[in-house]
N, CA, C and O atoms as CSV, one atom per row, in Angstrom:
chain,resi,resn,atom,element,x,y,z
A,1,MET,N,N,0.734,-1.413,0.029
A,1,MET,CA,C,-0.012,0.182,-0.192
A,1,MET,C,C,0.931,1.112,0.037
A,1,MET,O,O,1.921,0.836,0.715
A,2,ALA,N,N,0.688,2.649,-0.646
A,2,ALA,CA,C,1.989,3.486,-0.767
A,2,ALA,C,C,0.527,4.564,-0.506
A,2,ALA,O,O,-0.672,4.285,-0.480
A,3,LYS,N,N,1.115,5.614,-0.370
A,3,LYS,CA,C,0.416,7.195,-0.074
A,3,LYS,C,C,1.777,8.447,-0.461
A,3,LYS,O,O,2.850,8.671,0.098
A,4,ASN,N,N,1.113,9.051,-1.648
A,4,ASN,CA,C,1.945,10.282,-1.526
A,4,ASN,C,C,2.980,9.196,-2.428
A,4,ASN,O,O,3.873,9.890,-2.913
A,5,GLY,N,N,3.157,7.785,-2.802
A,5,GLY,CA,C,4.305,7.445,-3.526
A,5,GLY,C,C,5.081,7.008,-2.418
A,5,GLY,O,O,6.191,6.629,-2.794
A,6,GLU,N,N,4.883,6.910,-1.026
A,6,GLU,CA,C,5.565,6.070,0.227
A,6,GLU,C,C,4.880,5.421,0.401
A,6,GLU,O,O,3.750,5.699,0.803
A,7,GLN,N,N,5.544,3.676,0.030
A,7,GLN,CA,C,5.410,2.317,0.651
A,7,GLN,C,C,4.686,2.646,2.297
A,7,GLN,O,O,5.168,3.479,3.064
A,8,ILE,N,N,3.606,1.908,2.574
A,8,ILE,CA,C,2.908,2.172,4.155
A,8,ILE,C,C,2.563,0.837,4.940
A,8,ILE,O,O,1.428,0.364,5.002
A,9,ALA,N,N,3.562,0.356,5.464
A,9,ALA,CA,C,3.477,-0.862,6.356
A,9,ALA,C,C,2.555,-0.941,7.545
A,9,ALA,O,O,2.587,-0.361,8.630
A,10,LEU,N,N,1.562,-1.998,6.931
A,10,LEU,CA,C,0.864,-2.376,7.832
A,10,LEU,C,C,0.900,-3.793,8.881
A,10,LEU,O,O,1.357,-4.902,8.602
A,11,THR,N,N,0.557,-3.552,9.564
A,11,THR,CA,C,0.253,-4.665,11.074
A,11,THR,C,C,-1.011,-5.466,10.118
A,11,THR,O,O,-1.754,-5.042,9.233
A,12,THR,N,N,-0.863,-6.701,10.711
A,12,THR,CA,C,-1.714,-7.988,10.475
A,12,THR,C,C,-2.865,-7.134,10.537
A,12,THR,O,O,-3.508,-6.674,9.593
A,13,GLY,N,N,-3.092,-6.939,12.109
A,13,GLY,CA,C,-4.544,-6.054,12.584
A,13,GLY,C,C,-5.029,-4.887,12.179
A,13,GLY,O,O,-6.173,-4.437,12.250
A,14,GLU,N,N,-3.781,-4.318,11.630
A,14,GLU,CA,C,-4.614,-3.151,10.722
A,14,GLU,C,C,-4.744,-3.130,9.087
A,14,GLU,O,O,-5.451,-2.273,8.557
A,15,PHE,N,N,-3.974,-4.190,8.239
A,15,PHE,CA,C,-4.271,-4.542,7.239
A,15,PHE,C,C,-5.914,-5.723,7.118
A,15,PHE,O,O,-6.773,-5.737,6.237
A,16,SER,N,N,-5.815,-6.447,8.200
A,16,SER,CA,C,-7.312,-7.037,7.951
A,16,SER,C,C,-8.820,-5.791,8.611
A,16,SER,O,O,-10.003,-5.866,8.282
A,17,MET,N,N,-8.425,-5.165,9.204
A,17,MET,CA,C,-9.464,-4.173,9.755
A,17,MET,C,C,-9.710,-3.386,7.872
A,17,MET,O,O,-10.730,-3.872,7.384
A,18,LEU,N,N,-9.312,-2.813,7.315
A,18,LEU,CA,C,-8.904,-2.011,6.072
A,18,LEU,C,C,-9.573,-3.307,5.527
A,18,LEU,O,O,-10.796,-3.205,5.420
A,19,LYS,N,N,-9.002,-4.583,5.135
A,19,LYS,CA,C,-9.657,-5.133,4.062
A,19,LYS,C,C,-11.330,-5.468,4.484
A,19,LYS,O,O,-12.313,-5.701,3.779
A,20,ALA,N,N,-11.176,-5.390,5.696
A,20,ALA,CA,C,-12.604,-6.088,5.957
A,20,ALA,C,C,-13.829,-4.256,5.544
A,20,ALA,O,O,-14.750,-4.229,4.727
A,21,LEU,N,N,-13.445,-3.271,6.258
A,21,LEU,CA,C,-14.007,-2.107,5.624
A,21,LEU,C,C,-14.063,-1.950,3.752
A,21,LEU,O,O,-15.087,-2.056,3.078
A,22,VAL,N,N,-12.667,-1.677,3.227
A,22,VAL,CA,C,-12.908,-2.123,1.690
A,22,VAL,C,C,-13.823,-3.143,1.222
A,22,VAL,O,O,-14.824,-2.638,0.714
A,23,ARG,N,N,-13.814,-4.738,1.223
A,23,ARG,CA,C,-14.815,-5.548,0.723
A,23,ARG,C,C,-16.374,-4.740,1.182
A,23,ARG,O,O,-17.277,-5.466,0.766
A,24,HIS,N,N,-16.997,-3.403,1.944
A,24,HIS,CA,C,-17.865,-3.629,1.944
A,24,HIS,C,C,-18.442,-1.746,1.656
A,24,HIS,O,O,-19.100,-0.922,2.291
A,25,PRO,N,N,-17.747,-1.793,0.384
A,25,PRO,CA,C,-17.343,-0.024,0.332
A,25,PRO,C,C,-19.495,0.647,0.975
A,25,PRO,O,O,-20.621,0.229,1.245
A,26,ARG,N,N,-18.826,1.617,0.878
A,26,ARG,CA,C,-20.046,2.278,1.205
A,26,ARG,C,C,-21.870,1.925,2.014
A,26,ARG,O,O,-23.076,2.167,1.971
A,27,GLN,N,N,-20.909,1.286,2.588
A,27,GLN,CA,C,-22.057,0.355,3.226
A,27,GLN,C,C,-21.401,0.734,5.291
A,27,GLN,O,O,-20.204,0.646,5.562
A,28,PRO,N,N,-21.973,0.935,5.880
A,28,PRO,CA,C,-21.982,0.462,6.858
A,28,PRO,C,C,-21.683,0.143,8.184
A,28,PRO,O,O,-22.409,0.440,9.133
A,29,VAL,N,N,-20.777,-0.369,8.252
A,29,VAL,CA,C,-20.042,-1.753,9.171
A,29,VAL,C,C,-20.385,-1.567,10.596
A,29,VAL,O,O,-19.706,-0.615,10.978
A,30,SER,N,N,-21.153,-2.041,11.626
A,30,SER,CA,C,-21.198,-1.987,12.619
A,30,SER,C,C,-19.449,-2.127,13.470
A,30,SER,O,O,-18.525,-2.426,12.714
A,31,ARG,N,N,-19.123,-1.907,14.939
A,31,ARG,CA,C,-18.940,-2.124,15.052
A,31,ARG,C,C,-18.545,-3.740,15.817
A,31,ARG,O,O,-17.623,-4.167,16.513
A,32,ASP,N,N,-19.803,-4.294,15.239
A,32,ASP,CA,C,-19.768,-5.668,16.194
A,32,ASP,C,C,-19.013,-6.487,14.732
A,32,ASP,O,O,-18.124,-7.327,14.870
A,33,LYS,N,N,-19.326,-6.241,13.945
A,33,LYS,CA,C,-19.745,-7.012,12.544
A,33,LYS,C,C,-18.406,-6.326,12.376
A,33,LYS,O,O,-17.866,-7.296,12.906
A,34,LEU,N,N,-17.583,-5.680,12.165
A,34,LEU,CA,C,-16.458,-5.101,11.913
A,34,LEU,C,C,-15.086,-5.965,12.667
A,34,LEU,O,O,-13.985,-6.122,12.139
A,35,ALA,N,N,-15.496,-6.442,13.995
A,35,ALA,CA,C,-14.998,-7.635,14.527
A,35,ALA,C,C,-15.018,-8.675,14.601
A,35,ALA,O,O,-14.104,-9.317,15.117
A,36,GLN,N,N,-16.024,-9.163,14.132
A,36,GLN,CA,C,-16.153,-10.197,13.793
A,36,GLN,C,C,-15.379,-10.207,12.191
A,36,GLN,O,O,-15.216,-11.388,11.886
A,37,LEU,N,N,-15.049,-9.623,11.493
A,37,LEU,CA,C,-14.518,-9.899,9.941
A,37,LEU,C,C,-12.999,-9.757,9.861
A,37,LEU,O,O,-12.118,-10.237,9.147
A,38,ALA,N,N,-13.061,-8.764,11.053
A,38,ALA,CA,C,-11.824,-8.409,10.865
A,38,ALA,C,C,-10.812,-9.378,11.994
A,38,ALA,O,O,-9.867,-10.065,11.604
A,39,ARG,N,N,-11.233,-9.260,13.412
A,39,ARG,CA,C,-10.599,-10.006,13.982
A,39,ARG,C,C,-11.085,-11.584,13.955
A,39,ARG,O,O,-10.239,-12.462,14.123
A,40,GLY,N,N,-12.813,-12.001,13.684
A,40,GLY,CA,C,-12.770,-13.516,13.775
A,40,GLY,C,C,-13.525,-13.752,14.982
A,40,GLY,O,O,-13.852,-14.913,15.226
A,41,ARG,N,N,-14.062,-12.228,16.286
A,41,ARG,CA,C,-14.085,-12.134,17.052
A,41,ARG,C,C,-15.754,-11.865,17.544
A,41,ARG,O,O,-16.579,-12.098,16.661
A,42,GLU,N,N,-16.218,-11.459,18.702
A,42,GLU,CA,C,-17.027,-10.762,18.877
A,42,GLU,C,C,-16.233,-9.710,19.604
A,42,GLU,O,O,-15.015,-9.771,19.779
A,43,PHE,N,N,-17.604,-8.024,20.317
A,43,PHE,CA,C,-16.991,-6.895,19.997
A,43,PHE,C,C,-16.481,-7.090,21.166
A,43,PHE,O,O,-16.765,-8.248,21.475
A,44,GLU,N,N,-15.749,-6.485,22.171
A,44,GLU,CA,C,-16.320,-6.291,23.162
A,44,GLU,C,C,-16.416,-5.027,23.804
A,44,GLU,O,O,-15.318,-4.515,24.023
A,45,PRO,N,N,-17.607,-4.240,24.242
A,45,PRO,CA,C,-17.794,-3.015,24.538
A,45,PRO,C,C,-16.937,-1.800,24.859
A,45,PRO,O,O,-17.035,-0.630,24.487
A,46,PHE,N,N,-16.300,-2.250,25.445
A,46,PHE,CA,C,-15.350,-1.761,26.210
A,46,PHE,C,C,-14.001,-1.723,26.105
A,46,PHE,O,O,-13.223,-1.131,26.853
A,47,ASP,N,N,-13.560,-2.872,24.422
A,47,ASP,CA,C,-12.568,-2.797,24.222
A,47,ASP,C,C,-12.074,-1.721,23.364
A,47,ASP,O,O,-12.886,-1.410,22.492
A,48,ARG,N,N,-11.130,-1.154,23.359
A,48,ARG,CA,C,-10.842,0.282,22.364
A,48,ARG,C,C,-9.879,-0.046,21.459
A,48,ARG,O,O,-9.593,0.600,20.451
A,49,SER,N,N,-9.275,-1.282,21.916
A,49,SER,CA,C,-8.502,-1.694,20.046
A,49,SER,C,C,-8.565,-1.009,18.862
A,49,SER,O,O,-7.795,-0.256,18.266
A,50,LEU,N,N,-9.909,-1.544,18.615
A,50,LEU,CA,C,-10.711,-1.069,17.522
A,50,LEU,C,C,-10.521,0.134,17.022
A,50,LEU,O,O,-10.032,0.380,15.919
A,51,ASP,N,N,-10.994,1.085,18.010
A,51,ASP,CA,C,-10.881,2.510,17.629
A,51,ASP,C,C,-9.201,3.388,17.543
A,51,ASP,O,O,-8.849,4.453,17.037
A,52,VAL,N,N,-8.266,1.982,18.543
A,52,VAL,CA,C,-6.889,2.232,18.520
A,52,VAL,C,C,-6.761,2.273,16.472
A,52,VAL,O,O,-6.650,3.255,15.739
A,53,GLN,N,N,-6.843,0.751,16.103
A,53,GLN,CA,C,-6.516,0.961,14.731
A,53,GLN,C,C,-7.059,1.657,13.772
A,53,GLN,O,O,-6.257,1.960,12.888
A,54,ILE,N,N,-8.382,2.106,13.588
A,54,ILE,CA,C,-8.785,3.486,13.077
A,54,ILE,C,C,-8.414,4.743,12.667
A,54,ILE,O,O,-8.434,5.513,11.707
A,55,SER,N,N,-7.834,4.530,14.581
A,55,SER,CA,C,-7.001,5.661,14.277
A,55,SER,C,C,-5.878,5.897,13.538
A,55,SER,O,O,-5.445,6.889,12.952
A,56,ARG,N,N,-5.260,4.075,13.783
A,56,ARG,CA,C,-3.530,4.399,13.621
A,56,ARG,C,C,-3.956,4.139,11.332
A,56,ARG,O,O,-3.115,4.413,10.476
A,57,LEU,N,N,-4.644,3.877,11.181
A,57,LEU,CA,C,-5.420,3.541,9.902
A,57,LEU,C,C,-5.563,4.833,9.218
A,57,LEU,O,O,-5.094,4.933,8.084
A,58,ARG,N,N,-6.246,5.994,9.852
A,58,ARG,CA,C,-6.715,7.162,9.073
A,58,ARG,C,C,-5.301,8.507,9.432
A,58,ARG,O,O,-5.145,9.661,9.032
A,59,LYS,N,N,-4.631,7.753,10.212
A,59,LYS,CA,C,-3.190,8.717,10.541
A,59,LYS,C,C,-2.020,7.846,8.636
A,59,LYS,O,O,-1.289,8.561,7.951
A,60,MET,N,N,-2.182,6.835,8.444
A,60,MET,CA,C,-1.961,6.141,7.683
A,60,MET,C,C,-2.149,6.882,6.148
A,60,MET,O,O,-1.309,7.264,5.334
A,61,ILE,N,N,-3.474,6.901,6.138
A,61,ILE,CA,C,-4.362,7.312,4.238
A,61,ILE,C,C,-4.700,8.296,4.553
A,61,ILE,O,O,-4.417,9.156,3.719
A,62,GLU,N,N,-5.241,8.681,5.465
A,62,GLU,CA,C,-6.207,10.249,5.612
A,62,GLU,C,C,-5.881,11.495,5.450
A,62,GLU,O,O,-6.027,12.179,6.463
A,63,PRO,N,N,-5.270,12.322,4.014
A,63,PRO,CA,C,-5.015,13.654,4.176
A,63,PRO,C,C,-4.891,14.398,5.581
A,63,PRO,O,O,-3.918,15.064,5.935
A,64,ASP,N,N,-6.200,14.136,6.414
A,64,ASP,CA,C,-6.182,15.478,7.208
A,64,ASP,C,C,-6.728,14.237,8.285
A,64,ASP,O,O,-7.895,14.432,8.625
A,65,PRO,N,N,-6.262,13.317,8.729
A,65,PRO,CA,C,-7.070,12.564,10.364
A,65,PRO,C,C,-7.491,13.090,10.823
A,65,PRO,O,O,-8.581,12.590,11.105
A,66,ALA,N,N,-7.367,14.046,11.228
A,66,ALA,CA,C,-9.031,15.041,12.081
A,66,ALA,C,C,-10.293,15.067,11.106
A,66,ALA,O,O,-11.488,14.984,11.388
A,67,GLN,N,N,-9.716,15.196,9.977
A,67,GLN,CA,C,-11.286,15.150,8.937
A,67,GLN,C,C,-11.194,14.540,8.193
A,67,GLN,O,O,-10.841,14.892,7.067
A,68,PRO,N,N,-11.650,12.677,8.736
A,68,PRO,CA,C,-11.851,11.481,7.410
A,68,PRO,C,C,-12.809,11.340,6.284
A,68,PRO,O,O,-14.038,11.294,6.316
A,69,ARG,N,N,-11.906,11.275,5.182
A,69,ARG,CA,C,-12.578,11.238,3.940
A,69,ARG,C,C,-12.899,9.997,3.464
A,69,ARG,O,O,-14.005,9.688,3.019
A,70,TYR,N,N,-11.631,9.045,3.581
A,70,TYR,CA,C,-11.881,7.572,3.177
A,70,TYR,C,C,-12.364,6.318,4.502
A,70,TYR,O,O,-12.807,5.184,4.317
A,71,ILE,N,N,-12.186,6.763,5.331
A,71,ILE,CA,C,-12.781,6.255,6.960
A,71,ILE,C,C,-13.763,7.204,7.966
A,71,ILE,O,O,-13.349,7.786,8.968
A,72,GLN,N,N,-14.901,7.222,7.562
A,72,GLN,CA,C,-15.519,7.829,7.678
A,72,GLN,C,C,-16.421,6.948,9.585
A,72,GLN,O,O,-16.586,5.775,9.922
A,73,THR,N,N,-16.662,7.943,10.112
A,73,THR,CA,C,-17.546,7.443,11.425
A,73,THR,C,C,-19.159,7.701,11.413
A,73,THR,O,O,-19.607,8.716,11.946
A,74,VAL,N,N,-19.784,7.004,10.955
A,74,VAL,CA,C,-21.523,6.543,11.123
A,74,VAL,C,C,-21.702,6.283,12.903
A,74,VAL,O,O,-21.410,5.321,13.613
A,75,TRP,N,N,-22.425,7.859,13.254
A,75,TRP,CA,C,-22.453,7.837,14.558
A,75,TRP,C,C,-23.827,7.005,15.119
A,75,TRP,O,O,-25.012,7.266,14.912
A,76,GLY,N,N,-23.121,5.731,16.033
A,76,GLY,CA,C,-24.070,5.235,16.511
A,76,GLY,C,C,-23.965,3.780,15.972
A,76,GLY,O,O,-24.856,3.031,16.373
A,77,VAL,N,N,-23.048,3.252,15.147
A,77,VAL,CA,C,-23.405,2.174,13.967
A,77,VAL,C,C,-21.557,1.669,14.276
A,77,VAL,O,O,-20.814,0.961,14.955
A,78,GLY,N,N,-21.625,2.650,13.208
A,78,GLY,CA,C,-19.536,2.029,13.552
A,78,GLY,C,C,-18.582,2.840,12.271
A,78,GLY,O,O,-17.849,3.718,12.726
A,79,TYR,N,N,-18.514,2.652,10.804
A,79,TYR,CA,C,-17.396,2.871,10.035
A,79,TYR,C,C,-18.257,2.269,8.991
A,79,TYR,O,O,-18.924,1.244,8.850
A,80,VAL,N,N,-17.910,3.537,8.193
A,80,VAL,CA,C,-17.874,3.246,6.791
A,80,VAL,C,C,-16.426,3.330,5.655
A,80,VAL,O,O,-15.670,4.170,6.142
A,81,PHE,N,N,-15.863,2.797,4.448
A,81,PHE,CA,C,-15.394,2.735,3.622
A,81,PHE,C,C,-15.753,3.758,2.204
A,81,PHE,O,O,-16.377,3.427,1.196
A,82,VAL,N,N,-15.244,4.840,2.467
A,82,VAL,CA,C,-15.850,5.960,1.173
A,82,VAL,C,C,-14.183,5.949,-0.073
A,82,VAL,O,O,-13.081,6.493,0.002
A,83,PRO,N,N,-14.624,5.337,-0.748
A,83,PRO,CA,C,-13.487,4.994,-1.728
A,83,PRO,C,C,-12.943,6.485,-2.237
A,83,PRO,O,O,-11.768,6.841,-2.149
A,84,ASP,N,N,-14.130,7.362,-2.840
A,84,ASP,CA,C,-13.762,8.395,-3.210
A,84,ASP,C,C,-13.540,9.559,-2.848
A,84,ASP,O,O,-13.364,10.588,-3.500
A,85,GLY,N,N,-13.554,9.356,-1.763
A,85,GLY,CA,C,-14.058,10.567,-0.826
A,85,GLY,C,C,-14.899,11.348,-0.261
A,85,GLY,O,O,-14.724,12.297,0.503
A,86,ALA,N,N,-15.946,10.826,-0.743
A,86,ALA,CA,C,-16.490,11.953,-0.358
A,86,ALA,C,C,-18.098,11.382,0.119
A,86,ALA,O,O,-18.698,10.309,0.055
A,87,ALA,N,N,-18.362,12.633,0.574
A,87,ALA,CA,C,-18.959,12.419,1.852
A,87,ALA,C,C,-20.556,12.023,1.692
A,87,ALA,O,O,-21.240,11.800,2.690
């Protein structure tokens, strides 16, 4: 994977998370479903590791991680991958 011509190294967990989102473009994926797809296990409500991985992915792929275009939060649901960065 590359950003601005520079190779980006992803951990296995980050890759699994990104793959789960990319396979469902423009479809909001719940936190439970994302944990199941990326990790093969149930989501624990107080487990923040999912949020940490999303944050790391945003820092790697987003032009401005504070205003994400590609991995967007769907409040009360989870996350959605927007391939073209449109709202």
